[in-house]
N, C-alpha and C positions, 0 to 999 in steps of 0.2 A: 504494499500499500504506499503510495507516494503522498507525503505530507506537503501540501501547498497552501498558500494563503487563499482564502476565499471570503467574499463579503457576506456578513451575517445579517445585516440590517436590510439591505436591498440588493437587487441584482445589478448587473452592469448598466442596464438602460436607465434604471431609476437613479443611480448615482450620477450618470452622465447628464440627465436632465436637471439634477439638483446643483450642478455647477452654475447654471444660469438662474435658477430659482430655488431657494432653500426655505421651506416652510418652518424650519426649526430655529430661525434666527432670533436672538433676544430682542425684546422690545424696550422702549424707553423706561418702562416701569421696573425693568431689571437692573437699572443703573440709578445712581443718584442724579438729581437734577442739577446741572451746572449753573453756577451763579457768579456774579461779580458784585462789586460794591459801588455805591453812589459817591464817588470821590469828589465830585463837584460840590457837594454839600460841605465837605471838609475844607476845600480850598476857598470857597466864596462865603464862608460863614462870618458873620460880623463878630467883633470882639465881645466876649461875654465871660462871666465867671465860670460857666459850665463849659466843659469840652464838647465840641460837636461830635456827632456819631455818623458813621456811614451805614446806611441801610442796605441790606442785601437785595439784589435785583436778579430775577430769573433771566438766564440767557436764552431760554426757550420761548417764554411768553413776553418778557420785557416788563413784567409787573413786579411790584415789591413783594418780597417773601416775608411772612411773619415768623415761620419756623424753618430751620435748615435741617434736613434729614440727610445723613451721610450714608447712603447705600440702602440696599433692600433689607 
């Protein structure tokens, strides 16, 4: 008996079609939402006794984020 590699999940043609379309790709929910900060609020803040803060902004939607979740 000759031992050779063989595909267990799919056949040759199924694997070949998945080169162009893979239904098992991760979605955006599988990753953390990328964000940046509102640095203009820090730069353009008037002089005050309190230190200004930079709020987090979603890089996907462009809206302010209340809570930051780091990963699934």
